[in-house]
MMTF fields as JSON, N, C-alpha, C and O atoms, coordinates in Angstrom:
{
  "mmtfVersion": "1.0.0",
  "mmtfProducer": "UNKNOWN",
  "numBonds": 371,
  "numAtoms": 372,
  "numGroups": 93,
  "numChains": 1,
  "numModels": 1,
  "chainsPerModel": [1],
  "groupsPerChain": [93],
  "chainIdList": ["A"],
  "bondAtomList": [4, 2, 8, 6, 12, 10, 16, 14, 20, 18, 24, 22, 28, 26, 32, 30, 36, 34, 40, 38, 44, 42, 48, 46, 52, 50, 56, 54, 60, 58, 64, 62, 68, 66, 72, 70, 76, 74, 80, 78, 84, 82, 88, 86, 92, 90, 96, 94, 100, 98, 104, 102, 108, 106, 112, 110, 116, 114, 120, 118, 124, 122, 128, 126, 132, 130, 136, 134, 140, 138, 144, 142, 148, 146, 152, 150, 156, 154, 160, 158, 164, 162, 168, 166, 172, 170, 176, 174, 180, 178, 184, 182, 188, 186, 192, 190, 196, 194, 200, 198, 204, 202, 208, 206, 212, 210, 216, 214, 220, 218, 224, 222, 228, 226, 232, 230, 236, 234, 240, 238, 244, 242, 248, 246, 252, 250, 256, 254, 260, 258, 264, 262, 268, 266, 272, 270, 276, 274, 280, 278, 284, 282, 288, 286, 292, 290, 296, 294, 300, 298, 304, 302, 308, 306, 312, 310, 316, 314, 320, 318, 324, 322, 328, 326, 332, 330, 336, 334, 340, 338, 344, 342, 348, 346, 352, 350, 356, 354, 360, 358, 364, 362, 368, 366],
  "bondOrderList": [1, 1, 1, 1, 1, 1, 1, 1, 1, 1, 1, 1, 1, 1, 1, 1, 1, 1, 1, 1, 1, 1, 1, 1, 1, 1, 1, 1, 1, 1, 1, 1, 1, 1, 1, 1, 1, 1, 1, 1, 1, 1, 1, 1, 1, 1, 1, 1, 1, 1, 1, 1, 1, 1, 1, 1, 1, 1, 1, 1, 1, 1, 1, 1, 1, 1, 1, 1, 1, 1, 1, 1, 1, 1, 1, 1, 1, 1, 1, 1, 1, 1, 1, 1, 1, 1, 1, 1, 1, 1, 1, 1],
  "groupList": [{"groupName": "MET", "atomNameList": ["N", "CA", "C", "O"], "elementList": ["N", "C", "C", "O"], "formalChargeList": [0, 0, 0, 0], "bondAtomList": [1, 0, 2, 1, 3, 2], "bondOrderList": [1, 1, 2], "singleLetterCode": "M", "chemCompType": "L-PEPTIDE LINKING"}, {"groupName": "GLN", "atomNameList": ["N", "CA", "C", "O"], "elementList": ["N", "C", "C", "O"], "formalChargeList": [0, 0, 0, 0], "bondAtomList": [1, 0, 2, 1, 3, 2], "bondOrderList": [1, 1, 2], "singleLetterCode": "Q", "chemCompType": "L-PEPTIDE LINKING"}, {"groupName": "LEU", "atomNameList": ["N", "CA", "C", "O"], "elementList": ["N", "C", "C", "O"], "formalChargeList": [0, 0, 0, 0], "bondAtomList": [1, 0, 2, 1, 3, 2], "bondOrderList": [1, 1, 2], "singleLetterCode": "L", "chemCompType": "L-PEPTIDE LINKING"}, {"groupName": "TYR", "atomNameList": ["N", "CA", "C", "O"], "elementList": ["N", "C", "C", "O"], "formalChargeList": [0, 0, 0, 0], "bondAtomList": [1, 0, 2, 1, 3, 2], "bondOrderList": [1, 1, 2], "singleLetterCode": "Y", "chemCompType": "L-PEPTIDE LINKING"}, {"groupName": "ASP", "atomNameList": ["N", "CA", "C", "O"], "elementList": ["N", "C", "C", "O"], "formalChargeList": [0, 0, 0, 0], "bondAtomList": [1, 0, 2, 1, 3, 2], "bondOrderList": [1, 1, 2], "singleLetterCode": "D", "chemCompType": "L-PEPTIDE LINKING"}, {"groupName": "SER", "atomNameList": ["N", "CA", "C", "O"], "elementList": ["N", "C", "C", "O"], "formalChargeList": [0, 0, 0, 0], "bondAtomList": [1, 0, 2, 1, 3, 2], "bondOrderList": [1, 1, 2], "singleLetterCode": "S", "chemCompType": "L-PEPTIDE LINKING"}, {"groupName": "PHE", "atomNameList": ["N", "CA", "C", "O"], "elementList": ["N", "C", "C", "O"], "formalChargeList": [0, 0, 0, 0], "bondAtomList": [1, 0, 2, 1, 3, 2], "bondOrderList": [1, 1, 2], "singleLetterCode": "F", "chemCompType": "L-PEPTIDE LINKING"}, {"groupName": "ALA", "atomNameList": ["N", "CA", "C", "O"], "elementList": ["N", "C", "C", "O"], "formalChargeList": [0, 0, 0, 0], "bondAtomList": [1, 0, 2, 1, 3, 2], "bondOrderList": [1, 1, 2], "singleLetterCode": "A", "chemCompType": "L-PEPTIDE LINKING"}, {"groupName": "VAL", "atomNameList": ["N", "CA", "C", "O"], "elementList": ["N", "C", "C", "O"], "formalChargeList": [0, 0, 0, 0], "bondAtomList": [1, 0, 2, 1, 3, 2], "bondOrderList": [1, 1, 2], "singleLetterCode": "V", "chemCompType": "L-PEPTIDE LINKING"}, {"groupName": "ILE", "atomNameList": ["N", "CA", "C", "O"], "elementList": ["N", "C", "C", "O"], "formalChargeList": [0, 0, 0, 0], "bondAtomList": [1, 0, 2, 1, 3, 2], "bondOrderList": [1, 1, 2], "singleLetterCode": "I", "chemCompType": "L-PEPTIDE LINKING"}, {"groupName": "HIS", "atomNameList": ["N", "CA", "C", "O"], "elementList": ["N", "C", "C", "O"], "formalChargeList": [0, 0, 0, 0], "bondAtomList": [1, 0, 2, 1, 3, 2], "bondOrderList": [1, 1, 2], "singleLetterCode": "H", "chemCompType": "L-PEPTIDE LINKING"}, {"groupName": "ASN", "atomNameList": ["N", "CA", "C", "O"], "elementList": ["N", "C", "C", "O"], "formalChargeList": [0, 0, 0, 0], "bondAtomList": [1, 0, 2, 1, 3, 2], "bondOrderList": [1, 1, 2], "singleLetterCode": "N", "chemCompType": "L-PEPTIDE LINKING"}, {"groupName": "PRO", "atomNameList": ["N", "CA", "C", "O"], "elementList": ["N", "C", "C", "O"], "formalChargeList": [0, 0, 0, 0], "bondAtomList": [1, 0, 2, 1, 3, 2], "bondOrderList": [1, 1, 2], "singleLetterCode": "P", "chemCompType": "L-PEPTIDE LINKING"}, {"groupName": "GLU", "atomNameList": ["N", "CA", "C", "O"], "elementList": ["N", "C", "C", "O"], "formalChargeList": [0, 0, 0, 0], "bondAtomList": [1, 0, 2, 1, 3, 2], "bondOrderList": [1, 1, 2], "singleLetterCode": "E", "chemCompType": "L-PEPTIDE LINKING"}, {"groupName": "THR", "atomNameList": ["N", "CA", "C", "O"], "elementList": ["N", "C", "C", "O"], "formalChargeList": [0, 0, 0, 0], "bondAtomList": [1, 0, 2, 1, 3, 2], "bondOrderList": [1, 1, 2], "singleLetterCode": "T", "chemCompType": "L-PEPTIDE LINKING"}, {"groupName": "ARG", "atomNameList": ["N", "CA", "C", "O"], "elementList": ["N", "C", "C", "O"], "formalChargeList": [0, 0, 0, 0], "bondAtomList": [1, 0, 2, 1, 3, 2], "bondOrderList": [1, 1, 2], "singleLetterCode": "R", "chemCompType": "L-PEPTIDE LINKING"}, {"groupName": "GLY", "atomNameList": ["N", "CA", "C", "O"], "elementList": ["N", "C", "C", "O"], "formalChargeList": [0, 0, 0, 0], "bondAtomList": [1, 0, 2, 1, 3, 2], "bondOrderList": [1, 1, 2], "singleLetterCode": "G", "chemCompType": "PEPTIDE LINKING"}, {"groupName": "LYS", "atomNameList": ["N", "CA", "C", "O"], "elementList": ["N", "C", "C", "O"], "formalChargeList": [0, 0, 0, 0], "bondAtomList": [1, 0, 2, 1, 3, 2], "bondOrderList": [1, 1, 2], "singleLetterCode": "K", "chemCompType": "L-PEPTIDE LINKING"}, {"groupName": "TRP", "atomNameList": ["N", "CA", "C", "O"], "elementList": ["N", "C", "C", "O"], "formalChargeList": [0, 0, 0, 0], "bondAtomList": [1, 0, 2, 1, 3, 2], "bondOrderList": [1, 1, 2], "singleLetterCode": "W", "chemCompType": "L-PEPTIDE LINKING"}],
  "groupTypeList": [0, 1, 0, 2, 3, 4, 5, 4, 5, 6, 7, 8, 2, 1, 9, 10, 7, 11, 7, 12, 13, 13, 5, 7, 12, 14, 12, 7, 8, 12, 1, 2, 7, 15, 10, 16, 6, 13, 9, 8, 4, 17, 15, 5, 16, 17, 13, 8, 3, 2, 4, 16, 5, 18, 7, 13, 0, 6, 1, 1, 15, 2, 5, 7, 18, 7, 1, 11, 14, 12, 14, 1, 13, 13, 9, 13, 4, 14, 2, 13, 16, 3, 5, 16, 2, 7, 11, 14, 12, 0, 5, 2, 10],
  "groupIdList": [1, 2, 3, 4, 5, 6, 7, 8, 9, 10, 11, 12, 13, 14, 15, 16, 17, 18, 19, 20, 21, 22, 23, 24, 25, 26, 27, 28, 29, 30, 31, 32, 33, 34, 35, 36, 37, 38, 39, 40, 41, 42, 43, 44, 45, 46, 47, 48, 49, 50, 51, 52, 53, 54, 55, 56, 57, 58, 59, 60, 61, 62, 63, 64, 65, 66, 67, 68, 69, 70, 71, 72, 73, 74, 75, 76, 77, 78, 79, 80, 81, 82, 83, 84, 85, 86, 87, 88, 89, 90, 91, 92, 93],
  "secStructList": [7, 3, 3, 3, 3, 3, 7, 1, 1, 3, 3, 3, 3, 3, 3, 7, 7, 7, 7, 7, 7, 6, 6, 1, 7, 7, 7, 1, 1, 7, 7, 7, 7, 7, 7, 3, 3, 3, 3, 3, 3, 6, 6, 6, 6, 3, 3, 3, 3, 3, 3, 2, 2, 2, 2, 2, 2, 2, 2, 2, 2, 2, 2, 2, 2, 2, 2, 1, 7, 7, 7, 2, 2, 2, 2, 2, 2, 2, 2, 2, 2, 2, 2, 6, 6, 7, 7, 3, 3, 7, 7, 7, 7],
  "xCoordList": [0.853, 0.0, 0.906, 1.899, 0.544, 1.337, 0.399, -0.541, 0.678, -0.096, 0.362, 1.544, -0.581, -0.268, -0.632, 0.011, -1.668, -2.154, -2.859, -3.581, -2.644, -3.291, -3.505, -2.553, -4.77, -5.111, -6.163, -6.507, -6.668, -7.728, -9.021, -9.851, -9.197, -10.447, -10.368, -11.346, -9.215, -9.099, -7.792, -6.8, -7.823, -6.617, -6.735, -7.813, -5.612, -5.582, -4.464, -3.311, -4.827, -3.862, -3.822, -4.852, -2.621, -2.495, -2.288, -1.387, -3.127, -3.078, -2.426, -2.867, -1.376, -0.691, -1.088, -1.035, -1.482, -1.811, -0.545, 0.552, -0.706, 0.438, 0.974, 0.22, 2.265, 2.907, 3.042, 3.357, 2.813, 2.935, 4.385, 5.318, 4.549, 5.883, 6.379, 5.587, 7.708, 8.266, 7.948, 7.748, 7.897, 7.657, 6.173, 5.817, 5.308, 3.865, 3.452, 3.943, 2.54, 2.08, 1.281, 0.611, 1.37, 0.63, -0.841, -1.183, -1.724, -3.148, -3.671, -3.205, -4.651, -5.241, -5.947, -5.93, -6.561, -7.257, -6.427, -6.136, -6.039, -5.26, -6.022, -7.232, -5.293, -5.917, -5.458, -4.274, -6.388, -6.118, -5.611, -6.253, -4.469, -3.956, -4.823, -5.03, -5.329, -6.24, -5.567, -5.743, -4.802, -4.236, -5.332, -6.242, -5.248, -6.271, -5.922, -4.814, -6.901, -6.754, -7.925, -9.07, -7.637, -8.676, -8.69, -7.666, -9.856, -10.028, -10.945, -12.08, -10.443, -11.193, -11.623, -10.794, -12.925, -13.478, -13.598, -14.53, -12.678, -12.636, -13.826, -14.216, -14.401, -15.523, -16.777, -17.511, -17.02, -18.231, -17.971, -18.907, -16.691, -16.369, -16.615, -16.884, -16.525, -16.759, -15.543, -14.702, -15.48, -14.374, -14.884, -15.957, -14.09, -14.391, -13.1, -12.015, -13.235, -12.091, -12.221, -13.234, -11.195, -11.188, -10.282, -9.107, -10.831, -9.994, -10.471, -11.434, -9.823, -10.207, -10.076, -9.091, -11.081, -11.02, -11.043, -10.445, -11.733, -11.722, -10.309, -9.883, -9.584, -8.206, -7.307, -6.416, -7.538, -6.744, -6.964, -6.01, -8.213, -8.502, -7.863, -7.332, -7.922, -7.318, -5.804, -5.183, -5.197, -3.75, -3.365, -2.32, -4.198, -3.938, -3.96, -3.155, -4.893, -4.972, -3.687, -3.145, -3.2, -1.963, -0.777, 0.082, -0.745, 0.347, 0.308, 1.35, -0.889, -1.028, -0.568, 0.073, -0.9, -0.467, 1.051, 1.641, 1.684, 3.142, 3.784, 4.865, 3.116, 3.626, 3.382, 4.257, 2.193, 1.8, 1.28, 0.114, 2.144, 1.809, 0.552, 0.523, -0.495, -1.743, -1.668, -0.8, -2.592, -2.714, -3.49, -4.126, -3.435, -4.193, -5.687, -6.425, -6.127, -7.541, -7.962, -9.053, -7.099, -7.409, -7.487, -8.357, -6.582, -6.599, -7.884, -8.567, -8.197, -9.385, -10.661, -11.58, -10.724, -11.89, -12.047, -13.16, -10.938, -10.984, -11.442, -12.296, -10.876, -11.25, -12.7, -13.37, -13.187, -14.59, -15.5, -16.551, -15.083, -15.864, -15.943, -16.988, -14.857, -14.856, -15.615, -16.134, -15.685, -16.353, -17.844, -18.484, -18.405, -19.798, -20.034, -21.157, -18.976, -19.067, -18.98, -19.344, -18.497, -18.252, -19.562, -20.327, -19.812, -20.999, -20.668, -21.558, -19.385, -18.964, -18.448, -17.447, -19.116, -18.602, -17.245, -17.031, -16.349, -15.057, -15.243, -16.106, -14.427, -14.437, -13.002, -12.225, -12.675, -11.346, -11.382, -12.311, -10.378, -10.309, -9.281, -9.063],
  "yCoordList": [-1.159, 0.0, 1.231, 1.291, 2.201, 3.423, 4.626, 4.685, 5.585, 6.831, 7.692, 8.02, 8.061, 8.894, 10.355, 11.25, 10.595, 11.959, 12.031, 11.111, 13.131, 13.324, 14.819, 15.6, 15.204, 16.597, 16.624, 15.582, 17.794, 17.9, 17.247, 16.841, 17.143, 16.629, 15.194, 14.452, 14.788, 13.478, 12.782, 13.418, 11.465, 10.643, 9.615, 9.077, 9.347, 8.361, 7.379, 7.764, 6.101, 5.034, 4.117, 3.827, 3.662, 2.654, 1.324, 1.184, 0.353, -0.957, -1.918, -2.042, -2.598, -3.586, -4.977, -5.26, -5.831, -7.208, -7.882, -7.619, -8.744, -9.439, -10.458, -11.257, -10.421, -11.414, -12.706, -12.662, -13.85, -15.109, -15.363, -15.022, -15.96, -16.317, -17.505, -18.327, -17.593, -18.689, -20.037, -21.011, -20.113, -21.388, -21.741, -22.851, -20.799, -21.055, -22.018, -21.93, -22.944, -23.873, -23.122, -22.128, -23.616, -23.011, -23.364, -24.541, -22.358, -22.652, -23.435, -23.253, -24.314, -25.124, -24.241, -24.528, -23.175, -22.235, -20.959, -20.361, -20.529, -19.286, -18.119, -17.988, -17.27, -16.124, -14.848, -14.685, -13.954, -12.696, -11.686, -11.453, -11.099, -10.045, -8.813, -8.373, -8.253, -7.113, -5.879, -5.554, -5.2, -3.916, -2.869, -3.017, -1.824, -0.796, 0.446, 0.601, 1.318, 2.587, 2.776, 2.488, 3.258, 3.604, 5.12, 5.74, 5.707, 7.151, 7.384, 6.907, 8.117, 8.401, 9.858, 10.761, 10.075, 11.425, 11.701, 11.225, 12.454, 12.712, 13.545, 13.474, 14.331, 15.192, 14.375, 14.667, 13.347, 12.538, 11.274, 10.604, 10.953, 9.733, 8.471, 7.413, 8.57, 7.421, 7.174, 8.049, 5.929, 5.577, 4.786, 4.185, 4.795, 3.996, 3.293, 3.871, 2.026, 1.256, 1.079, 0.578, 1.49, 1.369, 0.216, 0.187, -0.737, -1.777, -2.039, -1.422, -2.929, -3.225, -2.013, -1.278, -1.808, -0.708, 0.661, 1.615, 0.761, 2.032, 2.373, 3.524, 1.371, 1.599, 1.958, 2.798, 1.327, 1.646, 3.098, 3.799, 3.546, 4.937, 5.908, 6.95, 5.552, 6.417, 6.444, 7.493, 5.293, 5.232, 6.119, 6.768, 6.149, 7.032, 8.496, 9.304, 8.828, 10.192, 10.523, 11.619, 9.573, 9.792, 9.994, 10.843, 9.209, 9.346, 10.715, 11.333, 11.188, 12.52, 13.587, 14.565, 13.393, 14.344, 14.355, 15.392, 13.202, 13.139, 13.96, 14.519, 14.032, 14.807, 16.303, 17.121, 16.656, 18.057, 18.218, 17.941, 18.661, 18.754, 19.593, 20.77, 18.989, 19.721, 20.572, 20.382, 21.504, 22.282, 21.434, 20.445, 21.818, 21.104, 21.192, 20.237, 22.315, 22.479, 21.485, 20.917, 21.275, 20.307, 18.884, 18.106, 18.556, 17.234, 17.051, 16.035, 18.045, 17.963, 17.868, 17.128, 18.603, 18.541, 17.146, 16.628, 16.543, 15.194, 14.189, 13.346, 14.277, 13.353, 13.55, 12.595, 14.779, 15.071, 14.27, 13.781, 14.141, 13.356, 11.891, 11.261, 11.346, 9.949, 9.766, 8.682, 10.802, 10.665, 10.392, 9.89, 10.716, 10.376, 8.88, 8.419, 8.115, 6.648, 6.066, 4.913, 6.87, 6.379, 6.17, 7.111, 4.935, 4.646, 3.775, 3.39, 3.46, 2.621, 3.495, 4.192, 3.469, 4.239, 3.691, 2.479, 4.565, 4.124, 3.466, 3.86, 2.468, 1.857, 1.478, 1.092, 1.592, 1.213, -0.193, -0.575, -0.959, -2.362, -2.487, -3.581],
  "zCoordList": [0.0, 0.0, 0.0, 0.725, -0.821, -0.931, -0.959, -1.752, -0.074, -0.047, -1.215, -1.327, -2.091, -3.247, -3.027, -3.576, -2.221, -2.026, -0.682, -0.297, 0.028, 1.325, 1.53, 1.542, 1.691, 1.957, 3.056, 3.616, 3.362, 4.362, 3.883, 4.698, 2.561, 2.004, 1.502, 1.605, 0.958, 0.327, 0.684, 1.04, 0.58, 0.641, -0.479, -0.731, -1.148, -2.22, -1.919, -1.722, -1.886, -1.64, -2.846, -3.455, -3.188, -4.218, -3.508, -2.68, -3.838, -3.214, -4.192, -5.334, -3.748, -4.569, -4.076, -2.879, -5.002, -4.623, -4.114, -4.606, -3.136, -2.573, -3.566, -4.123, -3.778, -4.637, -3.844, -2.655, -4.47, -3.737, -3.331, -4.057, -2.177, -1.707, -2.513, -2.975, -2.681, -3.472, -2.863, -3.59, -1.542, -0.867, -0.795, -0.401, -1.176, -1.1, -2.209, -3.335, -1.877, -2.911, -3.99, -3.711, -5.197, -6.301, -6.158, -6.041, -6.166, -6.019, -7.225, -8.349, -6.968, -8.039, -9.066, -10.263, -8.585, -9.467, -9.536, -8.5, -10.743, -10.831, -10.223, -10.404, -9.496, -8.865, -9.551, -9.845, -9.801, -10.453, -9.424, -8.4, -9.704, -8.826, -9.014, -10.145, -7.934, -8.011, -7.438, -6.264, -8.264, -7.871, -8.004, -8.82, -7.212, -7.327, -6.533, -6.019, -6.453, -5.749, -4.803, -5.153, -3.613, -2.66, -2.531, -2.242, -2.746, -2.603, -1.414, -1.385, -0.442, 0.776, 0.754, 0.638, 0.866, 0.98, 2.474, 3.122, 3.009, 4.45, 4.916, 6.081, 4.014, 4.381, 4.668, 5.612, 3.849, 4.024, 4.836, 5.272, 5.035, 5.767, 4.955, 5.524, 3.617, 2.748, 1.87, 1.665, 1.349, 0.481, -0.698, -0.65, -1.771, -2.953, -3.358, -3.292, -3.782, -4.245, -5.745, -6.235, -6.471, -7.925, -8.32, -7.954, -9.071, -9.645, -11.061, -11.516, -11.746, -13.118, -14.027, -13.958, -14.883, -15.852, -15.165, -15.665, -14.016, -13.276, -12.821, -12.913, -12.331, -11.873, -13.057, -12.93, -14.198, -15.384, -15.808, -16.148, -15.79, -16.149, -15.151, -15.537, -13.865, -12.842, -13.013, -12.84, -13.354, -13.59, -14.774, -14.747, -15.805, -16.938, -16.501, -16.962, -15.605, -15.075, -14.31, -14.451, -13.497, -12.747, -13.689, -13.45, -14.753, -15.735, -16.403, -16.621, -16.727, -17.323, -16.333, -16.718, -15.054, -14.034, -13.895, -13.593, -14.113, -14.029, -15.145, -14.964, -16.3, -17.429, -17.235, -17.521, -16.749, -16.556, -15.135, -14.853, -14.256, -12.849, -12.635, -12.995, -12.044, -11.819, -10.552, -9.7, -10.46, -9.231, -8.216, -8.582, -6.97, -5.949, -6.256, -6.018, -6.775, -7.117, -8.205, -8.14, -9.202, -10.259, -9.705, -10.095, -8.803, -8.183, -7.376, -7.497, -6.557, -5.708, -6.559, -6.207, -7.665, -8.548, -9.145, -9.237, -9.549, -10.11, -9.057, -9.33, -7.863, -6.792, -6.376, -5.984, -6.458, -6.164, -7.096, -6.683, -8.358, -9.309, -8.926, -9.089, -8.422, -7.985, -6.678, -6.413, -5.867, -4.565, -4.729, -3.805, -5.897, -6.161, -6.202, -6.0, -6.464, -6.469, -5.059, -4.832, -4.123, -2.763, -2.029, -1.816, -1.646, -0.846, 0.348, 1.106, 0.52, 1.624, 2.76, 2.593, 3.914, 5.05, 5.498, 5.49, 5.88, 6.38, 7.741, 8.525, 8.003, 9.334, 9.669, 8.795, 10.906, 11.373, 11.905, 12.616, 11.563, 12.017, 13.099, 13.62]
}
């Protein structure tokens, strides 16, 4: 897990699927590694997890940001758009 962005309003984490250990037995059924991004809307207390095509689109956005550094306002506006998908209340374990 890697923190990519943290502000008063949002936090973005990149989640990396765990690589199997060399000594671990090979599972009978192949398992798909599910890398993704978690976007936390601190204002509403909700989070959304992006994987699959959503994660790919978000990764493209990050790559574009790496080429042309956005302002904090641009980042916050983009994350605001994803926060509409957030329906899972945050909980601490």
